[in-house]
C-alpha positions in Angstrom: 66.1 -10.6 -50.3 64.5 -7.2 -51.1 64.5 -6.1 -54.8 63.1 -3.6 -57.2 59.9 -5.0 -58.7 59.2 -2.1 -61.1 60.4 1.4 -62.0 57.9 3.9 -63.1 57.9 7.5 -64.4 55.4 10.2 -65.6 55.6 13.7 -66.9 52.7 14.8 -64.7 52.0 14.7 -60.9 49.0 12.8 -59.5 48.6 10.4 -62.3 49.6 6.7 -62.7 53.1 6.2 -63.8 54.4 4.2 -66.8 56.6 1.2 -66.1 60.0 1.5 -67.8 62.8 -1.1 -68.4 65.3 1.2 -66.6 65.7 4.8 -65.5 68.5 7.2 -64.6 68.5 8.5 -61.0 70.3 11.9 -60.6 71.9 12.8 -57.3 69.9 15.4 -55.3 67.3 15.5 -58.2 65.4 12.3 -58.7 64.5 10.3 -61.8 65.4 12.0 -65.1 62.2 13.1 -66.9 59.9 12.4 -63.9 57.4 15.0 -62.6 58.5 14.7 -59.0 62.2 15.3 -59.6 63.8 18.4 -58.2 65.6 19.9 -55.3 63.2 18.8 -52.5 62.7 16.0 -50.0 60.3 13.9 -52.1 62.5 13.2 -55.2 61.6 9.5 -55.2 58.4 7.7 -54.1 58.4 4.0 -53.1 55.6 1.6 -52.5 55.7 -2.1 -51.7 54.3 -4.6 -54.1 52.7 -6.1 -51.0 50.6 -2.9 -50.5 49.4 -3.1 -54.1 48.5 -6.8 -53.6 46.3 -5.8 -50.6 44.4 -3.4 -52.9 44.0 -6.2 -55.5 42.6 -8.4 -52.7 39.9 -5.8 -52.3 38.9 -6.3 -55.9 40.8 -3.4 -57.5 42.5 -3.9 -60.8 45.8 -2.2 -60.1 49.5 -2.8 -60.7 52.9 -1.3 -60.2 53.0 2.4 -61.1 49.2 2.9 -60.6 49.7 4.7 -57.3 52.2 7.1 -58.9 55.2 5.4 -57.2 58.6 5.6 -58.8 59.9 2.4 -57.3 57.8 -0.6 -56.5 59.7 -2.8 -54.0 59.3 -6.5 -53.1 60.3 -8.1 -49.8 61.0 -4.9 -47.9 58.9 -3.4 -45.0 59.1 0.2 -46.1 57.2 1.6 -43.2 59.6 0.0 -40.7 62.4 2.0 -42.1 63.2 5.0 -39.8 63.6 8.5 -41.4 67.2 9.0 -42.6 67.6 5.3 -43.3 69.6 4.7 -46.4 68.9 2.1 -49.1 71.5 0.9 -51.6 70.0 -0.2 -54.8 72.0 -2.2 -57.3 75.7 -1.3 -57.3 75.7 2.4 -56.9 72.4 4.1 -56.0 71.9 5.4 -52.5 68.5 6.8 -51.3 67.8 8.4 -48.0 64.3 8.1 -46.5 62.8 11.5 -45.9 59.0 10.9 -45.3 56.5 8.2 -44.4 53.1 8.6 -46.2 51.6 11.9 -47.3 48.5 14.0 -46.9 46.3 14.1 -50.0 44.4 17.4 -50.3 42.2 16.2 -53.1 41.2 13.1 -54.8 43.7 12.6 -57.5 43.3 10.6 -60.8 44.6 7.6 -59.0 41.8 7.7 -56.4 39.2 8.3 -59.1 40.5 5.3 -61.1 41.0 2.9 -58.2 38.5 4.1 -55.7 41.3 4.3 -53.1 44.9 5.3 -52.9 47.3 3.4 -50.7 50.2 5.8 -51.3 49.2 8.3 -48.5 49.2 5.4 -45.9 51.9 3.0 -47.1 54.2 4.9 -49.5 57.5 6.5 -48.5 59.6 9.2 -50.0 63.3 9.6 -50.4 66.0 11.8 -51.9 68.8 10.6 -54.1 72.2 10.7 -52.3 74.0 8.9 -55.2 72.5 8.3 -58.6 72.9 5.6 -61.2 70.8 3.4 -63.5 67.9 1.5 -61.8 66.0 -1.4 -63.2 63.6 -4.2 -62.1 65.5 -7.0 -60.4 68.1 -4.8 -58.7 68.8 -5.8 -55.1 67.8 -3.4 -52.3 69.9 -3.3 -49.1 69.4 -1.2 -46.0 72.8 0.3 -45.3 71.9 2.7 -42.6 
């Protein structure tokens, strides 16, 4: 079963995010107090724990949030989700997948710290259709 492994936020873009016990997702906005929130298509970033573990296997000392992802998932093949797929998280939250990967125009603080950044290759982005409180351990279900 797929689940939320970690929830992470930051006030600045391009830097590792801090893990939090829970966060509030706001419809058509993103995570309250996160730098990436706003009225655009990349309100939430997701990265699989399995991707982070691949970087650890290369000898990097990294963990959830280090690649600036908001939601670290476990047990879900994020890149297999087609655009416009919807994820239900916990009881109320609905996210819609809007983008696979991204283009990095410069080497961010994450790249400088880790020597690589998996987010452009394996991260995905979503917008918040329906908000609510998210926390580690919440179930994730593909609903569309």
